[in-house]
C-alpha positions as CSV (number, residue, x, y, z in Angstrom):
1,X,126.4,143.5,109.1
2,X,124.0,140.6,109.1
3,X,124.5,137.4,107.2
4,X,121.7,134.9,106.6
5,X,122.8,131.4,105.8
6,X,120.3,128.7,104.7
7,X,121.6,125.1,104.6
8,X,119.7,122.7,102.4
9,X,120.1,119.0,102.0
10,X,120.2,118.2,98.3
11,X,117.3,115.9,97.3
12,X,118.2,112.5,96.0
13,X,116.9,111.8,92.5
14,X,114.6,108.8,92.7
15,X,115.2,106.1,90.1
16,X,112.1,105.2,88.2
17,X,111.3,101.5,88.3
18,X,109.8,100.2,85.1
19,X,106.4,98.6,85.7
20,X,105.3,95.7,83.6
21,X,101.9,94.3,82.9
22,X,101.8,91.1,85.0
23,X,98.2,90.5,84.1
24,X,99.5,89.1,80.8
25,X,100.8,86.1,82.7
26,X,97.2,84.9,83.2
27,X,97.6,83.4,79.8
28,X,98.9,79.9,80.3
29,X,101.0,79.7,77.1
30,X,102.8,83.0,78.0
31,X,103.1,81.8,81.6
32,X,104.9,78.7,80.6
33,X,107.2,80.6,78.2
34,X,108.0,83.1,80.9
35,X,108.8,80.4,83.4
36,X,111.2,78.6,81.0
37,X,112.8,81.9,80.0
38,X,113.5,82.9,83.7
39,X,114.7,79.4,84.5
40,X,117.2,79.4,81.5
41,X,118.5,82.9,82.4
42,X,118.9,82.0,86.0
43,X,120.7,78.8,85.3
44,X,123.2,80.5,83.0
45,X,123.9,83.2,85.6
46,X,124.2,80.5,88.3
47,X,126.8,78.6,86.4
48,X,129.0,81.8,86.2
49,X,128.6,82.7,89.9
50,X,128.2,79.3,91.6
51,X,130.3,78.1,94.5
52,X,129.5,75.5,97.1
53,X,130.3,77.7,100.0
54,X,127.3,79.0,102.0
55,X,128.5,82.5,102.8
56,X,126.9,85.9,102.7
57,X,128.7,86.9,99.5
58,X,127.4,83.7,97.7
59,X,123.8,84.4,98.9
60,X,124.1,88.0,97.5
61,X,125.4,86.7,94.2
62,X,122.5,84.2,93.9
63,X,120.0,87.0,94.7
64,X,121.6,89.3,92.2
65,X,121.5,86.7,89.5
66,X,117.8,85.9,90.2
67,X,116.9,89.5,90.2
68,X,118.7,90.2,86.8
69,X,117.1,87.0,85.3
70,X,113.6,88.2,86.2
71,X,114.1,91.8,85.2
72,X,115.7,90.9,81.8
73,X,112.8,88.4,81.2
74,X,110.3,91.1,82.0
75,X,111.9,93.5,79.6
76,X,112.0,91.0,76.8
77,X,108.5,89.3,77.3
78,X,106.1,91.6,79.1
79,X,104.7,94.9,77.8
80,X,105.1,98.0,80.0
81,X,102.1,98.7,82.2
82,X,99.9,101.6,81.0
83,X,99.7,104.5,83.4
84,X,96.2,104.8,84.7
85,X,95.0,108.3,85.4
86,X,93.5,109.0,88.8
87,X,89.8,109.6,88.7
88,X,88.7,113.2,89.2
89,X,87.5,113.6,92.8
90,X,84.9,116.2,91.9
91,X,82.7,116.0,88.8
92,X,81.5,119.1,86.8
93,X,77.9,119.1,88.2
94,X,79.3,119.1,91.8
95,X,81.6,122.0,91.0
96,X,78.9,124.0,89.4
97,X,76.5,123.4,92.4
98,X,79.3,124.5,94.8
99,X,79.9,127.7,92.8
100,X,76.1,128.5,92.8
101,X,76.0,127.9,96.6
102,X,78.9,130.3,97.1
103,X,77.3,133.0,95.0
104,X,74.0,132.6,96.9
105,X,75.8,132.9,100.2
106,X,77.6,136.1,99.0
107,X,74.3,137.7,98.0
108,X,72.8,136.9,101.4
109,X,75.9,138.4,103.1
110,X,75.7,141.6,101.0
111,X,72.0,142.0,101.9
112,X,72.9,141.6,105.6
113,X,75.7,144.1,105.4
114,X,73.5,146.7,103.7
115,X,70.7,146.3,106.3
116,X,73.2,146.6,109.1
117,X,74.6,149.8,107.6
118,X,71.1,151.3,107.3
119,X,70.3,150.5,110.9
120,X,73.5,152.1,112.4
């Protein structure tokens, strides 16, 4: 009796990161509002987590508070980026020309094969 066993590693589900349209920040008015909004959110979060000790945990808390301030501001102020479709790598005329070339090549091969059969 034979037993086949296949072991597979389960794939991790990737978390989708929301992408926002940063090109909107080229507008100076929106840029200033965005900067003020991030600054206000960061200051509020820093007041909650602030300690004067310079240890690794404190640095991580500061980083987390900055990250949440920026992401929350992105959600509230910036529109989501529109997904751009990739450009087709082959256009219709090129595909049609390729198909015609394949058909022409097949005809030539058929003629060669029939001539070879006649000779032998």
